C-alpha positions as CSV (number, residue, x, y, z in Angstrom):
1,X,3.3,27.0,-36.2
2,X,0.5,28.9,-38.0
3,X,-1.9,30.7,-35.6
4,X,-4.6,28.6,-34.0
5,X,-7.8,29.1,-36.0
6,X,-10.0,28.7,-32.9
7,X,-8.6,32.0,-31.4
8,X,-10.3,34.0,-34.1
9,X,-13.5,32.0,-33.7
10,X,-13.5,32.9,-30.0
11,X,-13.0,36.6,-30.7
12,X,-9.4,36.7,-29.6
13,X,-6.2,37.8,-31.3
14,X,-3.2,35.6,-31.9
15,X,-1.3,37.4,-29.1
16,X,-4.0,36.8,-26.5
17,X,-3.3,34.3,-23.7
18,X,-6.0,31.8,-22.8
19,X,-5.9,29.0,-20.3
20,X,-8.0,25.9,-19.5
21,X,-7.5,25.3,-15.8
22,X,-7.9,21.6,-15.8
23,X,-8.3,19.0,-13.0
24,X,-6.9,15.6,-13.7
25,X,-7.7,12.2,-12.0
26,X,-11.3,12.9,-11.0
27,X,-12.7,9.8,-9.5
28,X,-9.3,8.3,-8.7
29,X,-10.3,8.6,-5.1
30,X,-13.2,10.2,-3.2
31,X,-11.0,13.2,-2.2
32,X,-10.7,14.2,-5.8
33,X,-14.4,14.4,-6.3
34,X,-15.1,16.5,-3.2
35,X,-12.3,18.9,-4.2
36,X,-13.6,19.2,-7.8
37,X,-17.1,19.9,-6.4
38,X,-15.9,22.8,-4.3
39,X,-13.6,24.1,-7.0
40,X,-16.5,24.0,-9.5
41,X,-18.6,26.1,-7.2
42,X,-15.8,28.5,-6.6
43,X,-15.4,29.0,-10.4
44,X,-11.7,29.2,-11.0
45,X,-11.0,25.7,-12.3
46,X,-12.7,25.5,-15.8
47,X,-12.5,21.9,-16.8
48,X,-11.8,18.4,-15.5
49,X,-11.6,14.8,-16.6
50,X,-12.7,11.6,-15.0
51,X,-11.0,8.1,-14.8
52,X,-13.7,5.7,-15.8
53,X,-12.0,2.5,-14.6
54,X,-11.6,3.8,-11.0
55,X,-14.0,2.7,-8.2
56,X,-15.3,6.2,-7.5
57,X,-16.4,6.8,-11.1
58,X,-20.1,6.3,-10.4
59,X,-20.1,9.2,-8.0
60,X,-18.4,11.4,-10.6
61,X,-21.2,10.5,-13.0
62,X,-23.8,11.2,-10.3
63,X,-22.2,14.6,-9.7
64,X,-22.3,15.4,-13.5
65,X,-26.0,14.4,-13.8
66,X,-26.8,16.7,-10.9
67,X,-24.7,19.6,-12.3
68,X,-25.3,19.5,-16.1
69,X,-23.3,22.7,-16.7
70,X,-20.1,21.0,-15.5
71,X,-17.2,20.7,-17.9
72,X,-16.1,17.1,-17.7
73,X,-14.0,15.1,-20.1
74,X,-12.7,11.5,-20.1
75,X,-9.2,10.9,-18.8
76,X,-8.6,7.9,-20.9
77,X,-6.8,5.4,-18.6
78,X,-4.5,2.5,-19.5
79,X,-2.2,2.4,-16.4
80,X,-2.6,1.8,-12.7
81,X,0.4,3.2,-11.1
82,X,0.0,3.0,-7.3
83,X,1.3,0.2,-5.1
84,X,-1.7,-0.6,-2.9
85,X,-4.6,0.8,-4.9
86,X,-5.3,-0.6,-8.4
87,X,-7.8,-0.7,-11.2
88,X,-8.3,-2.8,-14.3
89,X,-9.7,-2.5,-17.9
90,X,-13.4,-2.1,-18.3
91,X,-13.6,-3.9,-21.7
92,X,-11.8,-7.2,-21.1
93,X,-10.1,-9.6,-18.6
94,X,-8.2,-11.4,-21.3
95,X,-4.4,-11.5,-20.8
96,X,-3.8,-11.5,-24.5
97,X,-5.1,-7.9,-24.6
98,X,-1.6,-6.9,-23.4
99,X,-3.2,-4.5,-20.9
100,X,-3.1,-6.7,-17.8
101,X,-0.2,-7.4,-15.5
102,X,0.4,-10.6,-13.4
103,X,-1.7,-9.1,-10.6
104,X,-4.7,-8.7,-12.8
105,X,-4.6,-4.9,-13.1
106,X,-3.4,-2.4,-15.7
107,X,0.4,-2.2,-15.9
108,X,1.9,0.5,-13.6
109,X,3.8,2.3,-16.3
110,X,3.1,3.8,-19.7
111,X,6.2,2.0,-21.1
112,X,4.8,-1.4,-20.1
113,X,1.5,-0.7,-21.7
114,X,3.1,0.6,-24.8
115,X,5.4,-2.5,-25.0
116,X,2.7,-5.2,-24.5
117,X,-0.6,-3.6,-25.4
118,X,-2.5,-5.0,-28.4
119,X,-3.6,-2.0,-30.5
120,X,-7.0,-3.4,-31.2
121,X,-7.6,-4.2,-27.6
122,X,-6.4,-0.8,-26.5
123,X,-8.8,0.9,-29.0
124,X,-11.7,-1.1,-27.7
125,X,-10.8,-0.1,-24.2
126,X,-10.7,3.6,-25.0
127,X,-14.0,3.4,-26.8
128,X,-15.6,1.5,-24.0
129,X,-14.4,4.0,-21.4
130,X,-15.9,6.9,-23.4
131,X,-19.2,5.0,-24.0
132,X,-19.5,4.1,-20.3
133,X,-19.1,7.8,-19.4
134,X,-21.7,8.8,-22.0
135,X,-24.2,6.1,-20.9
136,X,-23.7,7.2,-17.3
137,X,-25.1,10.6,-18.2
138,X,-21.9,12.6,-18.6
139,X,-22.0,15.2,-21.3
140,X,-18.4,14.6,-22.3
141,X,-16.6,17.8,-23.3
142,X,-13.2,16.4,-24.4
143,X,-10.7,13.6,-24.3
144,X,-7.3,13.5,-22.7
145,X,-5.0,10.7,-21.5
146,X,-3.7,9.5,-18.2
147,X,0.1,9.5,-18.0
148,X,0.2,10.3,-21.7
149,X,0.1,6.5,-22.4
150,X,-1.5,6.9,-25.8
151,X,1.5,8.8,-27.1
152,X,2.9,5.8,-29.0
153,X,2.8,4.9,-32.7
154,X,0.6,1.9,-31.9
155,X,-2.1,3.9,-30.1
156,X,-2.0,7.5,-31.3
157,X,-4.1,7.2,-34.4
158,X,-6.9,5.4,-32.5
159,X,-6.9,8.2,-29.9
160,X,-7.4,10.8,-32.6
161,X,-10.0,8.8,-34.5
162,X,-12.0,8.5,-31.3
163,X,-12.2,12.3,-31.0
164,X,-13.0,12.7,-34.7
165,X,-15.8,10.0,-34.6
166,X,-17.4,11.5,-31.5
167,X,-16.7,15.2,-32.6
168,X,-14.9,16.0,-29.3
169,X,-12.0,18.4,-28.6
170,X,-8.9,16.5,-27.7
171,X,-5.7,17.2,-25.7
172,X,-3.2,17.3,-28.5
173,X,-1.1,20.5,-28.6
174,X,-0.6,22.3,-31.8
175,X,3.2,21.9,-31.8
176,X,5.9,21.2,-34.4
177,X,8.3,18.3,-33.9
178,X,10.7,20.3,-31.7
179,X,7.7,21.4,-29.5
180,X,6.5,17.8,-29.0
181,X,10.1,16.7,-28.1
182,X,10.1,19.5,-25.4
183,X,6.9,17.9,-24.0
184,X,8.8,14.7,-23.5
185,X,8.0,12.7,-26.6
186,X,10.7,10.8,-28.3
187,X,11.8,11.7,-31.8
188,X,9.7,9.0,-33.6
189,X,6.4,9.9,-31.9
190,X,7.2,13.7,-32.0
191,X,7.5,13.5,-35.8
192,X,4.3,11.5,-36.1
193,X,2.4,13.9,-33.8
194,X,3.6,17.0,-35.6
195,X,2.4,15.5,-38.9
196,X,-1.1,15.1,-37.5
197,X,-1.7,18.7,-36.4
198,X,-2.9,19.9,-39.8
199,X,-5.0,16.7,-40.2
200,X,-6.9,17.5,-37.0
201,X,-7.3,21.1,-38.0
202,X,-8.8,19.9,-41.3
203,X,-11.2,17.6,-39.4
204,X,-12.4,20.6,-37.5
205,X,-11.2,19.4,-34.1
206,X,-10.3,22.3,-31.8
207,X,-6.8,22.1,-30.4
208,X,-4.9,23.8,-27.6
209,X,-1.5,25.3,-28.4
210,X,0.4,24.3,-25.3
211,X,0.2,21.9,-22.3
212,X,1.7,22.5,-18.9
213,X,1.0,22.3,-15.2
214,X,2.4,22.1,-11.7
215,X,4.9,19.4,-10.7
216,X,3.5,16.9,-8.2
217,X,6.8,16.7,-6.4
218,X,6.9,20.4,-5.3
219,X,4.2,21.0,-2.7
220,X,5.8,24.0,-1.0
221,X,4.8,27.5,-2.0
222,X,2.1,26.2,-4.4
223,X,0.4,29.5,-4.7
224,X,3.5,31.3,-5.8
225,X,4.2,28.5,-8.3
226,X,0.8,28.9,-9.8
227,X,1.0,32.7,-10.0
228,X,4.4,32.5,-11.7
229,X,3.1,29.8,-14.1
230,X,0.1,32.0,-15.0
231,X,2.4,35.0,-15.6
232,X,4.7,32.8,-17.9
233,X,1.9,31.5,-20.1
234,X,2.6,32.0,-23.8
235,X,0.1,33.4,-26.3
236,X,-2.5,31.0,-27.5
237,X,-4.5,28.4,-25.5
238,X,-2.8,26.4,-22.7
239,X,-4.1,23.2,-21.2
240,X,-2.9,23.7,-17.6
241,X,-3.0,20.5,-15.5
242,X,-3.7,20.4,-11.7
243,X,-4.5,17.5,-9.4
244,X,-6.6,18.9,-6.6
245,X,-7.8,16.7,-3.7
246,X,-8.9,17.4,-0.2
247,X,-6.8,15.9,2.6
248,X,-8.2,12.5,3.7
249,X,-6.8,9.2,5.0
250,X,-7.7,7.5,1.8
251,X,-5.7,10.0,-0.3
252,X,-2.7,9.6,2.0
253,X,-2.8,5.8,1.8
254,X,-2.9,5.9,-2.0
255,X,-0.2,8.3,-3.1
256,X,3.0,9.8,-1.7
257,X,2.4,13.0,-3.6
258,X,-0.8,13.8,-1.6
259,X,0.6,17.0,-0.2
260,X,0.9,18.5,-3.7
261,X,-2.7,17.4,-4.5
262,X,-4.0,19.1,-1.3
263,X,-1.9,22.2,-2.1
264,X,-3.5,22.3,-5.6
265,X,-6.9,22.3,-4.0
266,X,-6.0,25.1,-1.6
267,X,-4.3,27.1,-4.3
268,X,-7.2,27.1,-6.8
269,X,-9.6,28.1,-4.0
270,X,-7.5,31.1,-3.2
271,X,-8.8,34.6,-4.1
272,X,-5.2,35.8,-4.5
273,X,-4.8,33.6,-7.5
274,X,-8.0,34.7,-9.1
275,X,-7.0,38.4,-8.6
276,X,-3.5,37.7,-10.1
277,X,-5.0,36.0,-13.2
278,X,-7.4,39.0,-13.7
279,X,-4.5,41.5,-13.2
280,X,-2.3,39.9,-15.9
281,X,-5.0,39.7,-18.5
282,X,-5.1,35.9,-18.9
283,X,-8.5,34.6,-20.1
284,X,-9.9,31.4,-18.6
285,X,-12.0,29.1,-20.9
286,X,-13.1,25.5,-20.7
287,X,-13.4,22.6,-23.2
288,X,-17.2,23.1,-23.2
289,X,-16.5,26.4,-25.1
290,X,-14.2,24.7,-27.6
291,X,-16.8,21.9,-28.2
292,X,-19.2,24.5,-29.5
293,X,-16.9,24.9,-32.6
294,X,-16.6,21.2,-33.4
């Protein structure tokens, strides 16, 4: 890939390593909001994204109104994956939208949504989620996607057009076809995605170079995992995904990976990680910085 043009605009070289330390799933449960609030004050986490369809979204919006400097994107949500805690589309209740399962909620898996979802209904849902965040007083800094569900030929163009229309940075790594396959996309969608990188550059939408994060099935030695991941960051801009939450009964009742989420919270509140990042010369930025160049 040719060098990322945003690096020069930010005053960095093509060899510099930058990272967006990103918090996913804000508003999925109350524990995620309290964790983000404390992490925001601590200052190591540099960005986050909220799930508009979830029941705790109003408190996320209230937090953002009270803290206008916060870096908050929209975690565009088309799935509801847990067994006993579910959410639904905000734009429709019609079954012919292809977004709703037999229980009345989003499908649990990206594959089901990709199979049944009506592209027009999906696009309306994405637009409605973004508009609801904006109308709630959130200064939206970027768009990304829950469980990568929009990574499908039926939905991908709509996802990109939403970012272009609203002049927002978007989670869409600047990769070639092989790079997208390494990120888990199949050959068809990897080929489509690679062909769109230059188009987004031409539209002036800032892009990251890489996407990564910590596995939610490895809660042990989380600090060492994070330190190693920071040391291994490649040159360019990396969107690094975390899922911090404080430990609560609600969190434990929702998800079996709660220990990893609590470990993420503790890890990114640890001064040892801050010192490590400083020592290895990695620069932390947020999407609010990228948005200045749209």
